[in-house]
mmCIF file as gemmi writes it, N, C-alpha and C atoms, coordinates in Angstrom:
data_model
loop_
_atom_site.group_PDB
_atom_site.id
_atom_site.type_symbol
_atom_site.label_atom_id
_atom_site.label_alt_id
_atom_site.label_comp_id
_atom_site.label_asym_id
_atom_site.label_entity_id
_atom_site.label_seq_id
_atom_site.pdbx_PDB_ins_code
_atom_site.Cartn_x
_atom_site.Cartn_y
_atom_site.Cartn_z
_atom_site.occupancy
_atom_site.B_iso_or_equiv
_atom_site.pdbx_formal_charge
_atom_site.auth_seq_id
_atom_site.auth_asym_id
_atom_site.pdbx_PDB_model_num
ATOM 1 N N . MET Axp A 1 ? -65.494 94.233 114.693 1 0 ? 1 A 1
ATOM 2 C CA . MET Axp A 1 ? -64.434 94.56 115.732 1 0 ? 1 A 1
ATOM 3 C C . MET Axp A 1 ? -64.94 95.952 116.327 1 0 ? 1 A 1
ATOM 4 N N . VAL Axp A 2 ? -65.04 95.932 117.674 1 0 ? 2 A 1
ATOM 5 C CA . VAL Axp A 2 ? -65.41 97.133 118.495 1 0 ? 2 A 1
ATOM 6 C C . VAL Axp A 2 ? -64.174 97.622 119.375 1 0 ? 2 A 1
ATOM 7 N N . LEU Axp A 3 ? -63.844 98.536 119.478 1 0 ? 3 A 1
ATOM 8 C CA . LEU Axp A 3 ? -62.936 99.171 120.414 1 0 ? 3 A 1
ATOM 9 C C . LEU Axp A 3 ? -63.754 99.692 121.377 1 0 ? 3 A 1
ATOM 10 N N . ILE Axp A 4 ? -63.335 99.306 122.772 1 0 ? 4 A 1
ATOM 11 C CA . ILE Axp A 4 ? -64.169 99.895 123.94 1 0 ? 4 A 1
ATOM 12 C C . ILE Axp A 4 ? -63.048 100.637 124.782 1 0 ? 4 A 1
ATOM 13 N N . THR Axp A 5 ? -63.453 101.893 125.111 1 0 ? 5 A 1
ATOM 14 C CA . THR Axp A 5 ? -62.44 102.568 126.038 1 0 ? 5 A 1
ATOM 15 C C . THR Axp A 5 ? -63.4 103.231 127.113 1 0 ? 5 A 1
ATOM 16 N N . TYR Axp A 6 ? -62.703 103.25 128.238 1 0 ? 6 A 1
ATOM 17 C CA . TYR Axp A 6 ? -63.497 103.694 129.421 1 0 ? 6 A 1
ATOM 18 C C . TYR Axp A 6 ? -62.694 104.659 130.364 1 0 ? 6 A 1
ATOM 19 N N . ASP Axp A 7 ? -63.303 105.383 131.21 1 0 ? 7 A 1
ATOM 20 C CA . ASP Axp A 7 ? -62.567 106.238 132.206 1 0 ? 7 A 1
ATOM 21 C C . ASP Axp A 7 ? -63.542 106.075 133.255 1 0 ? 7 A 1
ATOM 22 N N . VAL Axp A 8 ? -63.033 105.616 134.292 1 0 ? 8 A 1
ATOM 23 C CA . VAL Axp A 8 ? -63.848 105.362 135.592 1 0 ? 8 A 1
ATOM 24 C C . VAL Axp A 8 ? -63.288 106.201 136.751 1 0 ? 8 A 1
ATOM 25 N N . ASN Axp A 9 ? -63.934 107.06 137.336 1 0 ? 9 A 1
ATOM 26 C CA . ASN Axp A 9 ? -63.525 107.778 138.485 1 0 ? 9 A 1
ATOM 27 C C . ASN Axp A 9 ? -63.141 106.943 139.645 1 0 ? 9 A 1
ATOM 28 N N . THR Axp A 10 ? -61.92 106.84 140.004 1 0 ? 10 A 1
ATOM 29 C CA . THR Axp A 10 ? -61.483 106.048 141.135 1 0 ? 10 A 1
ATOM 30 C C . THR Axp A 10 ? -61.065 106.797 142.415 1 0 ? 10 A 1
ATOM 31 N N . GLU Axp A 11 ? -61.761 107.968 142.65 1 0 ? 11 A 1
ATOM 32 C CA . GLU Axp A 11 ? -61.362 108.704 143.863 1 0 ? 11 A 1
ATOM 33 C C . GLU Axp A 11 ? -61.981 108.075 145.17 1 0 ? 11 A 1
ATOM 34 N N . THR Axp A 12 ? -62.97 107.272 144.978 1 0 ? 12 A 1
ATOM 35 C CA . THR Axp A 12 ? -63.467 106.462 146.048 1 0 ? 12 A 1
ATOM 36 C C . THR Axp A 12 ? -63.285 105.005 145.928 1 0 ? 12 A 1
ATOM 37 N N . GLU Axp A 13 ? -63.612 104.319 147.076 1 0 ? 13 A 1
ATOM 38 C CA . GLU Axp A 13 ? -63.648 102.815 146.964 1 0 ? 13 A 1
ATOM 39 C C . GLU Axp A 13 ? -64.615 102.264 145.873 1 0 ? 13 A 1
ATOM 40 N N . ALA Axp A 14 ? -65.783 102.802 145.991 1 0 ? 14 A 1
ATOM 41 C CA . ALA Axp A 14 ? -66.824 102.38 145.123 1 0 ? 14 A 1
ATOM 42 C C . ALA Axp A 14 ? -66.382 102.508 143.53 1 0 ? 14 A 1
ATOM 43 N N . GLY Axp A 15 ? -65.622 103.622 143.405 1 0 ? 15 A 1
ATOM 44 C CA . GLY Axp A 15 ? -65.042 103.852 141.975 1 0 ? 15 A 1
ATOM 45 C C . GLY Axp A 15 ? -63.984 103.063 141.614 1 0 ? 15 A 1
ATOM 46 N N . LYS Axp A 16 ? -63.185 102.521 142.583 1 0 ? 16 A 1
ATOM 47 C CA . LYS Axp A 16 ? -62.238 101.393 142.328 1 0 ? 16 A 1
ATOM 48 C C . LYS Axp A 16 ? -62.854 100.072 142.066 1 0 ? 16 A 1
ATOM 49 N N . LYS Axp A 17 ? -63.894 99.892 142.733 1 0 ? 17 A 1
ATOM 50 C CA . LYS Axp A 17 ? -64.649 98.608 142.533 1 0 ? 17 A 1
ATOM 51 C C . LYS Axp A 17 ? -65.305 98.569 141.292 1 0 ? 17 A 1
ATOM 52 N N . ARG Axp A 18 ? -66.052 99.697 140.702 1 0 ? 18 A 1
ATOM 53 C CA . ARG Axp A 18 ? -66.538 99.899 139.541 1 0 ? 18 A 1
ATOM 54 C C . ARG Axp A 18 ? -65.506 99.624 138.325 1 0 ? 18 A 1
ATOM 55 N N . LEU Axp A 19 ? -64.298 100.142 138.522 1 0 ? 19 A 1
ATOM 56 C CA . LEU Axp A 19 ? -63.249 100.052 137.493 1 0 ? 19 A 1
ATOM 57 C C . LEU Axp A 19 ? -62.97 98.516 137.41 1 0 ? 19 A 1
ATOM 58 N N . ARG Axp A 20 ? -62.784 97.79 138.36 1 0 ? 20 A 1
ATOM 59 C CA . ARG Axp A 20 ? -62.362 96.364 138.387 1 0 ? 20 A 1
ATOM 60 C C . ARG Axp A 20 ? -63.563 95.539 137.695 1 0 ? 20 A 1
ATOM 61 N N . LYS Axp A 21 ? -64.793 95.855 137.915 1 0 ? 21 A 1
ATOM 62 C CA . LYS Axp A 21 ? -65.785 95.056 137.34 1 0 ? 21 A 1
ATOM 63 C C . LYS Axp A 21 ? -65.911 95.474 135.845 1 0 ? 21 A 1
ATOM 64 N N . VAL Axp A 22 ? -65.83 96.804 135.42 1 0 ? 22 A 1
ATOM 65 C CA . VAL Axp A 22 ? -65.926 97.049 133.855 1 0 ? 22 A 1
ATOM 66 C C . VAL Axp A 22 ? -64.677 96.371 133.326 1 0 ? 22 A 1
ATOM 67 N N . ALA Axp A 23 ? -63.528 96.534 133.817 1 0 ? 23 A 1
ATOM 68 C CA . ALA Axp A 23 ? -62.312 95.855 133.101 1 0 ? 23 A 1
ATOM 69 C C . ALA Axp A 23 ? -62.634 94.23 133.093 1 0 ? 23 A 1
ATOM 70 N N . LYS Axp A 24 ? -63.154 93.604 134.185 1 0 ? 24 A 1
ATOM 71 C CA . LYS Axp A 24 ? -63.585 92.248 134.113 1 0 ? 24 A 1
ATOM 72 C C . LYS Axp A 24 ? -64.568 91.923 132.892 1 0 ? 24 A 1
ATOM 73 N N . ALA Axp A 25 ? -65.607 92.696 132.897 1 0 ? 25 A 1
ATOM 74 C CA . ALA Axp A 25 ? -66.557 92.448 131.869 1 0 ? 25 A 1
ATOM 75 C C . ALA Axp A 25 ? -66.028 92.526 130.647 1 0 ? 25 A 1
ATOM 76 N N . CYS Axp A 26 ? -65.136 93.485 130.4 1 0 ? 26 A 1
ATOM 77 C CA . CYS Axp A 26 ? -64.571 93.658 128.973 1 0 ? 26 A 1
ATOM 78 C C . CYS Axp A 26 ? -63.696 92.512 128.765 1 0 ? 26 A 1
ATOM 79 N N . GLN Axp A 27 ? -62.884 92.07 129.681 1 0 ? 27 A 1
ATOM 80 C CA . GLN Axp A 27 ? -61.945 90.889 129.435 1 0 ? 27 A 1
ATOM 81 C C . GLN Axp A 27 ? -62.707 89.567 128.977 1 0 ? 27 A 1
ATOM 82 N N . ASN Axp A 28 ? -64.015 89.537 129.283 1 0 ? 28 A 1
ATOM 83 C CA . ASN Axp A 28 ? -64.822 88.293 129.034 1 0 ? 28 A 1
ATOM 84 C C . ASN Axp A 28 ? -65.082 88.482 127.525 1 0 ? 28 A 1
ATOM 85 N N . TYR Axp A 29 ? -64.953 89.54 126.802 1 0 ? 29 A 1
ATOM 86 C CA . TYR Axp A 29 ? -65.423 89.601 125.546 1 0 ? 29 A 1
ATOM 87 C C . TYR Axp A 29 ? -64.347 89.98 124.564 1 0 ? 29 A 1
ATOM 88 N N . GLY Axp A 30 ? -62.986 90.368 125.065 1 0 ? 30 A 1
ATOM 89 C CA . GLY Axp A 30 ? -62.013 90.833 124.046 1 0 ? 30 A 1
ATOM 90 C C . GLY Axp A 30 ? -60.614 90.924 124.851 1 0 ? 30 A 1
ATOM 91 N N . GLN Axp A 31 ? -59.735 91.444 124.121 1 0 ? 31 A 1
ATOM 92 C CA . GLN Axp A 31 ? -58.338 91.522 124.78 1 0 ? 31 A 1
ATOM 93 C C . GLN Axp A 31 ? -58.006 92.976 125.058 1 0 ? 31 A 1
ATOM 94 N N . ARG Axp A 32 ? -57.235 93.172 126.229 1 0 ? 32 A 1
ATOM 95 C CA . ARG Axp A 32 ? -56.883 94.453 126.725 1 0 ? 32 A 1
ATOM 96 C C . ARG Axp A 32 ? -55.634 94.789 125.885 1 0 ? 32 A 1
ATOM 97 N N . VAL Axp A 33 ? -55.638 95.88 125.242 1 0 ? 33 A 1
ATOM 98 C CA . VAL Axp A 33 ? -54.655 96.42 124.385 1 0 ? 33 A 1
ATOM 99 C C . VAL Axp A 33 ? -53.934 97.777 125.047 1 0 ? 33 A 1
ATOM 100 N N . GLN Axp A 34 ? -54.664 98.438 125.96 1 0 ? 34 A 1
ATOM 101 C CA . GLN Axp A 34 ? -54.24 99.548 126.808 1 0 ? 34 A 1
ATOM 102 C C . GLN Axp A 34 ? -54.811 99.365 128.024 1 0 ? 34 A 1
ATOM 103 N N . ASN Axp A 35 ? -54.385 100.16 129.054 1 0 ? 35 A 1
ATOM 104 C CA . ASN Axp A 35 ? -55.033 100.055 130.37 1 0 ? 35 A 1
ATOM 105 C C . ASN Axp A 35 ? -56.514 100.11 130.419 1 0 ? 35 A 1
ATOM 106 N N . SER Axp A 36 ? -57.103 100.984 129.757 1 0 ? 36 A 1
ATOM 107 C CA . SER Axp A 36 ? -58.43 101.198 129.676 1 0 ? 36 A 1
ATOM 108 C C . SER Axp A 36 ? -59.168 101.077 128.262 1 0 ? 36 A 1
ATOM 109 N N . VAL Axp A 37 ? -58.47 100.131 127.458 1 0 ? 37 A 1
ATOM 110 C CA . VAL Axp A 37 ? -58.868 99.965 126.18 1 0 ? 37 A 1
ATOM 111 C C . VAL Axp A 37 ? -59.031 98.477 125.747 1 0 ? 37 A 1
ATOM 112 N N . PHE Axp A 38 ? -59.946 98.051 125.099 1 0 ? 38 A 1
ATOM 113 C CA . PHE Axp A 38 ? -60.122 96.68 124.812 1 0 ? 38 A 1
ATOM 114 C C . PHE Axp A 38 ? -60.587 96.479 123.448 1 0 ? 38 A 1
ATOM 115 N N . GLU Axp A 39 ? -60.16 95.598 122.695 1 0 ? 39 A 1
ATOM 116 C CA . GLU Axp A 39 ? -60.553 95.227 121.341 1 0 ? 39 A 1
ATOM 117 C C . GLU Axp A 39 ? -61.443 94.047 121.341 1 0 ? 39 A 1
ATOM 118 N N . CYS Axp A 40 ? -62.415 94.091 120.853 1 0 ? 40 A 1
ATOM 119 C CA . CYS Axp A 40 ? -63.542 93.05 120.95 1 0 ? 40 A 1
ATOM 120 C C . CYS Axp A 40 ? -63.925 92.467 119.593 1 0 ? 40 A 1
ATOM 121 N N . LEU Axp A 41 ? -63.71 91.32 119.263 1 0 ? 41 A 1
ATOM 122 C CA . LEU Axp A 41 ? -64.361 90.698 118.051 1 0 ? 41 A 1
ATOM 123 C C . LEU Axp A 41 ? -65.592 90.101 118.281 1 0 ? 41 A 1
ATOM 124 N N . ILE Axp A 42 ? -66.786 90.729 118.108 1 0 ? 42 A 1
ATOM 125 C CA . ILE Axp A 42 ? -68.01 90.413 118.805 1 0 ? 42 A 1
ATOM 126 C C . ILE Axp A 42 ? -69.181 90.621 117.8 1 0 ? 42 A 1
ATOM 127 N N . ASP Axp A 43 ? -70.324 89.705 117.837 1 0 ? 43 A 1
ATOM 128 C CA . ASP Axp A 43 ? -71.201 89.8 117.001 1 0 ? 43 A 1
ATOM 129 C C . ASP Axp A 43 ? -72.197 90.906 117.68 1 0 ? 43 A 1
ATOM 130 N N . PRO Axp A 44 ? -73.293 91.438 116.848 1 0 ? 44 A 1
ATOM 131 C CA . PRO Axp A 44 ? -74.048 92.542 117.356 1 0 ? 44 A 1
ATOM 132 C C . PRO Axp A 44 ? -74.926 92.18 118.689 1 0 ? 44 A 1
ATOM 133 N N . ALA Axp A 45 ? -75.371 90.903 118.74 1 0 ? 45 A 1
ATOM 134 C CA . ALA Axp A 45 ? -76.146 90.546 119.915 1 0 ? 45 A 1
ATOM 135 C C . ALA Axp A 45 ? -75.405 90.563 121.148 1 0 ? 45 A 1
ATOM 136 N N . ARG Axp A 46 ? -74.174 89.892 121.129 1 0 ? 46 A 1
ATOM 137 C CA . ARG Axp A 46 ? -73.267 89.849 122.213 1 0 ? 46 A 1
ATOM 138 C C . ARG Axp A 46 ? -72.817 91.416 122.536 1 0 ? 46 A 1
ATOM 139 N N . MET Axp A 47 ? -72.594 92.16 121.613 1 0 ? 47 A 1
ATOM 140 C CA . MET Axp A 47 ? -72.228 93.673 121.759 1 0 ? 47 A 1
ATOM 141 C C . MET Axp A 47 ? -73.382 94.299 122.672 1 0 ? 47 A 1
ATOM 142 N N . ARG Axp A 48 ? -74.649 94.01 122.259 1 0 ? 48 A 1
ATOM 143 C CA . ARG Axp A 48 ? -75.635 94.653 122.981 1 0 ? 48 A 1
ATOM 144 C C . ARG Axp A 48 ? -75.72 94.293 124.473 1 0 ? 48 A 1
ATOM 145 N N . GLN Axp A 49 ? -75.327 92.89 124.565 1 0 ? 49 A 1
ATOM 146 C CA . GLN Axp A 49 ? -75.437 92.446 126.073 1 0 ? 49 A 1
ATOM 147 C C . GLN Axp A 49 ? -74.206 93.074 126.809 1 0 ? 49 A 1
ATOM 148 N N . LEU Axp A 50 ? -73.145 93.091 126.178 1 0 ? 50 A 1
ATOM 149 C CA . LEU Axp A 50 ? -71.759 93.644 126.853 1 0 ? 50 A 1
ATOM 150 C C . LEU Axp A 50 ? -72.231 95.323 127.199 1 0 ? 50 A 1
ATOM 151 N N . GLN Axp A 51 ? -72.839 96.024 126.217 1 0 ? 51 A 1
ATOM 152 C CA . GLN Axp A 51 ? -73.041 97.379 126.493 1 0 ? 51 A 1
ATOM 153 C C . GLN Axp A 51 ? -73.96 97.418 127.64 1 0 ? 51 A 1
ATOM 154 N N . GLU Axp A 52 ? -75.034 96.765 127.651 1 0 ? 52 A 1
ATOM 155 C CA . GLU Axp A 52 ? -76.029 96.858 128.899 1 0 ? 52 A 1
ATOM 156 C C . GLU Axp A 52 ? -75.241 96.528 130.193 1 0 ? 52 A 1
ATOM 157 N N . THR Axp A 53 ? -74.399 95.517 130.151 1 0 ? 53 A 1
ATOM 158 C CA . THR Axp A 53 ? -73.706 95.153 131.361 1 0 ? 53 A 1
ATOM 159 C C . THR Axp A 53 ? -72.726 96.342 131.964 1 0 ? 53 A 1
ATOM 160 N N . LEU Axp A 54 ? -72.16 96.888 130.923 1 0 ? 54 A 1
ATOM 161 C CA . LEU Axp A 54 ? -71.128 98.074 131.334 1 0 ? 54 A 1
ATOM 162 C C . LEU Axp A 54 ? -72.06 99.215 131.732 1 0 ? 54 A 1
ATOM 163 N N . GLU Axp A 55 ? -73.284 99.549 131.025 1 0 ? 55 A 1
ATOM 164 C CA . GLU Axp A 55 ? -73.988 100.612 131.274 1 0 ? 55 A 1
ATOM 165 C C . GLU Axp A 55 ? -74.598 100.47 133.009 1 0 ? 55 A 1
ATOM 166 N N . SER Axp A 56 ? -74.823 99.119 133.193 1 0 ? 56 A 1
ATOM 167 C CA . SER Axp A 56 ? -75.374 98.95 134.584 1 0 ? 56 A 1
ATOM 168 C C . SER Axp A 56 ? -74.283 99.01 135.582 1 0 ? 56 A 1
ATOM 169 N N . LEU Axp A 57 ? -72.951 98.908 135.258 1 0 ? 57 A 1
ATOM 170 C CA . LEU Axp A 57 ? -71.951 99.028 136.136 1 0 ? 57 A 1
ATOM 171 C C . LEU Axp A 57 ? -71.334 100.485 136.353 1 0 ? 57 A 1
ATOM 172 N N . MET Axp A 58 ? -71.563 101.271 135.425 1 0 ? 58 A 1
ATOM 173 C CA . MET Axp A 58 ? -70.961 102.682 135.499 1 0 ? 58 A 1
ATOM 174 C C . MET Axp A 58 ? -71.774 103.549 136.422 1 0 ? 58 A 1
ATOM 175 N N . ASP Axp A 59 ? -71.248 104.654 136.682 1 0 ? 59 A 1
ATOM 176 C CA . ASP Axp A 59 ? -71.752 105.775 137.296 1 0 ? 59 A 1
ATOM 177 C C . ASP Axp A 59 ? -71.97 106.878 136.375 1 0 ? 59 A 1
ATOM 178 N N . LYS Axp A 60 ? -73.007 107.188 135.632 1 0 ? 60 A 1
ATOM 179 C CA . LYS Axp A 60 ? -73.141 108.1 134.564 1 0 ? 60 A 1
ATOM 180 C C . LYS Axp A 60 ? -72.817 109.572 134.782 1 0 ? 60 A 1
ATOM 181 N N . ASP Axp A 61 ? -72.654 109.892 136.051 1 0 ? 61 A 1
ATOM 182 C CA . ASP Axp A 61 ? -72.425 111.182 136.499 1 0 ? 61 A 1
ATOM 183 C C . ASP Axp A 61 ? -70.841 111.396 136.579 1 0 ? 61 A 1
ATOM 184 N N . LYS Axp A 62 ? -70.223 110.114 136.786 1 0 ? 62 A 1
ATOM 185 C CA . LYS Axp A 62 ? -68.585 110.283 136.931 1 0 ? 62 A 1
ATOM 186 C C . LYS Axp A 62 ? -67.702 109.525 136.027 1 0 ? 62 A 1
ATOM 187 N N . ASP Axp A 63 ? -68.362 108.434 135.309 1 0 ? 63 A 1
ATOM 188 C CA . ASP Axp A 63 ? -67.637 107.644 134.418 1 0 ? 63 A 1
ATOM 189 C C . ASP Axp A 63 ? -68.022 107.948 132.908 1 0 ? 63 A 1
ATOM 190 N N . SER Axp A 64 ? -67.128 107.444 132.071 1 0 ? 64 A 1
ATOM 191 C CA . SER Axp A 64 ? -67.527 107.553 130.727 1 0 ? 64 A 1
ATOM 192 C C . SER Axp A 64 ? -67.065 106.241 129.975 1 0 ? 64 A 1
ATOM 193 N N . LEU Axp A 65 ? -67.903 105.864 129.082 1 0 ? 65 A 1
ATOM 194 C CA . LEU Axp A 65 ? -67.476 104.7 128.083 1 0 ? 65 A 1
ATOM 195 C C . LEU Axp A 65 ? -67.656 105.217 126.584 1 0 ? 65 A 1
ATOM 196 N N . ARG Axp A 66 ? -66.902 104.671 125.8 1 0 ? 66 A 1
ATOM 197 C CA . ARG Axp A 66 ? -66.939 104.946 124.409 1 0 ? 66 A 1
ATOM 198 C C . ARG Axp A 66 ? -66.768 103.495 123.694 1 0 ? 66 A 1
ATOM 199 N N . PHE Axp A 67 ? -67.554 103.567 122.648 1 0 ? 67 A 1
ATOM 200 C CA . PHE Axp A 67 ? -67.584 102.404 121.719 1 0 ? 67 A 1
ATOM 201 C C . PHE Axp A 67 ? -67.245 102.885 120.218 1 0 ? 67 A 1
ATOM 202 N N . TYR Axp A 68 ? -66.083 102.21 119.65 1 0 ? 68 A 1
ATOM 203 C CA . TYR Axp A 68 ? -65.688 102.471 118.334 1 0 ? 68 A 1
ATOM 204 C C . TYR Axp A 68 ? -65.967 101.239 117.596 1 0 ? 68 A 1
ATOM 205 N N . TYR Axp A 69 ? -66.962 101.447 116.531 1 0 ? 69 A 1
ATOM 206 C CA . TYR Axp A 69 ? -67.225 100.222 115.816 1 0 ? 69 A 1
ATOM 207 C C . TYR Axp A 69 ? -66.37 100.344 114.397 1 0 ? 69 A 1
ATOM 208 N N . LEU Axp A 70 ? -65.381 99.405 114.412 1 0 ? 70 A 1
ATOM 209 C CA . LEU Axp A 70 ? -64.479 99.516 113.224 1 0 ? 70 A 1
ATOM 210 C C . LEU Axp A 70 ? -64.841 98.454 111.981 1 0 ? 70 A 1
ATOM 211 N N . GLY Axp A 71 ? -65.882 97.61 112.203 1 0 ? 71 A 1
ATOM 212 C CA . GLY Axp A 71 ? -66.571 96.884 111.086 1 0 ? 71 A 1
ATOM 213 C C . GLY Axp A 71 ? -65.544 95.763 110.718 1 0 ? 71 A 1
ATOM 214 N N . ASP Axp A 72 ? -66.02 95.189 109.516 1 0 ? 72 A 1
ATOM 215 C CA . ASP Axp A 72 ? -65.365 93.968 109.164 1 0 ? 72 A 1
ATOM 216 C C . ASP Axp A 72 ? -64.092 94.212 108.508 1 0 ? 72 A 1
ATOM 217 N N . GLU Axp A 73 ? -63.711 95.526 108.202 1 0 ? 73 A 1
ATOM 218 C CA . GLU Axp A 73 ? -62.279 95.598 107.553 1 0 ? 73 A 1
ATOM 219 C C . GLU Axp A 73 ? -61.49 96.403 108.591 1 0 ? 73 A 1
ATOM 220 N N . TRP Axp A 74 ? -61.58 95.816 109.824 1 0 ? 74 A 1
ATOM 221 C CA . TRP Axp A 74 ? -60.86 96.493 110.964 1 0 ? 74 A 1
ATOM 222 C C . TRP Axp A 74 ? -59.295 96.283 110.88 1 0 ? 74 A 1
ATOM 223 N N . ARG Axp A 75 ? -58.876 95.257 110.255 1 0 ? 75 A 1
ATOM 224 C CA . ARG Axp A 75 ? -57.413 94.902 110.187 1 0 ? 75 A 1
ATOM 225 C C . ARG Axp A 75 ? -56.741 96.126 109.73 1 0 ? 75 A 1
ATOM 226 N N . GLY Axp A 76 ? -57.218 96.659 108.429 1 0 ? 76 A 1
ATOM 227 C CA . GLY Axp A 76 ? -56.544 97.63 107.772 1 0 ? 76 A 1
ATOM 228 C C . GLY Axp A 76 ? -56.686 99.061 108.557 1 0 ? 76 A 1
ATOM 229 N N . ARG Axp A 77 ? -57.581 99.003 109.556 1 0 ? 77 A 1
ATOM 230 C CA . ARG Axp A 77 ? -57.733 100.237 110.355 1 0 ? 77 A 1
ATOM 231 C C . ARG Axp A 77 ? -56.876 100.473 111.852 1 0 ? 77 A 1
ATOM 232 N N . VAL Axp A 78 ? -56.213 99.189 111.978 1 0 ? 78 A 1
ATOM 233 C CA . VAL Axp A 78 ? -55.446 99.243 113.324 1 0 ? 78 A 1
ATOM 234 C C . VAL Axp A 78 ? -53.896 99.231 112.951 1 0 ? 78 A 1
ATOM 235 N N . VAL Axp A 79 ? -53.31 100.222 113.592 1 0 ? 79 A 1
ATOM 236 C CA . VAL Axp A 79 ? -51.785 100.268 113.484 1 0 ? 79 A 1
ATOM 237 C C . VAL Axp A 79 ? -51.203 100.307 114.945 1 0 ? 79 A 1
ATOM 238 N N . HIS Axp A 80 ? -50.347 99.261 115.23 1 0 ? 80 A 1
ATOM 239 C CA . HIS Axp A 80 ? -49.739 99.311 116.517 1 0 ? 80 A 1
ATOM 240 C C . HIS Axp A 80 ? -48.24 99.491 116.397 1 0 ? 80 A 1
ATOM 241 N N . LEU Axp A 81 ? -47.678 100.298 117.41 1 0 ? 81 A 1
ATOM 242 C CA . LEU Axp A 81 ? -46.18 100.578 117.458 1 0 ? 81 A 1
ATOM 243 C C . LEU Axp A 81 ? -45.904 100.441 118.966 1 0 ? 81 A 1
ATOM 244 N N . GLY Axp A 82 ? -44.839 99.779 119.051 1 0 ? 82 A 1
ATOM 245 C CA . GLY Axp A 82 ? -44.301 99.816 120.421 1 0 ? 82 A 1
ATOM 246 C C . GLY Axp A 82 ? -44.558 98.355 121.029 1 0 ? 82 A 1
ATOM 247 N N . THR Axp A 83 ? -44.521 98.345 122.379 1 0 ? 83 A 1
ATOM 248 C CA . THR Axp A 83 ? -44.651 97.053 123.257 1 0 ? 83 A 1
ATOM 249 C C . THR Axp A 83 ? -46.183 96.626 123.295 1 0 ? 83 A 1
ATOM 250 N N . LYS Axp A 84 ? -46.306 95.761 124.06 1 0 ? 84 A 1
ATOM 251 C CA . LYS Axp A 84 ? -47.638 95.104 124.486 1 0 ? 84 A 1
ATOM 252 C C . LYS Axp A 84 ? -48.011 94.139 123.304 1 0 ? 84 A 1
ATOM 253 N N . ASN Axp A 85 ? -47.599 93.108 123.348 1 0 ? 85 A 1
ATOM 254 C CA . ASN Axp A 85 ? -48.071 92.04 122.451 1 0 ? 85 A 1
ATOM 255 C C . ASN Axp A 85 ? -49.539 91.668 122.528 1 0 ? 85 A 1
ATOM 256 N N . THR Axp A 86 ? -50.163 91.261 121.556 1 0 ? 86 A 1
ATOM 257 C CA . THR Axp A 86 ? -51.58 90.891 121.466 1 0 ? 86 A 1
ATOM 258 C C . THR Axp A 86 ? -51.543 89.434 120.748 1 0 ? 86 A 1
ATOM 259 N N . TYR Axp A 87 ? -52.94 88.954 120.689 1 0 ? 87 A 1
ATOM 260 C CA . TYR Axp A 87 ? -53.114 87.662 120.044 1 0 ? 87 A 1
ATOM 261 C C . TYR Axp A 87 ? -53.897 87.912 118.911 1 0 ? 87 A 1
ATOM 262 N N . ASP Axp A 88 ? -53.85 87.076 117.881 1 0 ? 88 A 1
ATOM 263 C CA . ASP Axp A 88 ? -54.605 87.017 116.844 1 0 ? 88 A 1
ATOM 264 C C . ASP Axp A 88 ? -56.097 86.531 117.093 1 0 ? 88 A 1
ATOM 265 N N . MET Axp A 89 ? -57.071 87.473 117.316 1 0 ? 89 A 1
ATOM 266 C CA . MET Axp A 89 ? -58.493 87.064 117.738 1 0 ? 89 A 1
ATOM 267 C C . MET Axp A 89 ? -59.192 86.18 116.832 1 0 ? 89 A 1
ATOM 268 N N . GLU Axp A 90 ? -58.76 86.094 115.568 1 0 ? 90 A 1
ATOM 269 C CA . GLU Axp A 90 ? -59.385 85.166 114.487 1 0 ? 90 A 1
ATOM 270 C C . GLU Axp A 90 ? -58.588 83.926 114.578 1 0 ? 90 A 1
ATOM 271 N N . GLY Axp A 91 ? -57.419 83.842 115.026 1 0 ? 91 A 1
ATOM 272 C CA . GLY Axp A 91 ? -56.604 82.536 114.967 1 0 ? 91 A 1
ATOM 273 C C . GLY Axp A 91 ? -56.944 81.659 115.992 1 0 ? 91 A 1
ATOM 274 N N . THR Axp A 92 ? -56.005 80.66 116.222 1 0 ? 92 A 1
ATOM 275 C CA . THR Axp A 92 ? -56.215 79.535 117.145 1 0 ? 92 A 1
ATOM 276 C C . THR Axp A 92 ? -55.783 80.14 118.511 1 0 ? 92 A 1
ATOM 277 N N . LEU Axp A 93 ? -56.566 80.052 119.554 1 0 ? 93 A 1
ATOM 278 C CA . LEU Axp A 93 ? -56.294 80.507 120.834 1 0 ? 93 A 1
ATOM 279 C C . LEU Axp A 93 ? -55.666 79.537 121.713 1 0 ? 93 A 1
ATOM 280 N N . ILE Axp A 94 ? -55.64 78.316 121.452 1 0 ? 94 A 1
ATOM 281 C CA . ILE Axp A 94 ? -55.112 77.24 122.291 1 0 ? 94 A 1
ATOM 282 C C . ILE Axp A 94 ? -53.91 76.617 121.492 1 0 ? 94 A 1
ATOM 283 N N . ALA Axp A 95 ? -52.707 76.615 122.217 1 0 ? 95 A 1
ATOM 284 C CA . ALA Axp A 95 ? -51.5 76.199 121.514 1 0 ? 95 A 1
ATOM 285 C C . ALA Axp A 95 ? -51.16 74.79 121.722 1 0 ? 95 A 1
């Protein structure tokens, strides 16, 4: 389990476009749990691919990305309070 957070400067149209691209790339690998936070249950090879994709999209002078590697015991490390339903990423996705 990897938690990905990002802060993309959206003062310009180019920044807004980067934000959409970063969010879309993250959605391909995990679920959005906050506006700029994604939980990704992902193997190391796919994580390297995602990280390379995100690095190519960001402006390193204006944006930031953070990757939190929670490991195999991630369930015991995540506490959720309040709204925003999520799905069981290890369970059945098609009902």
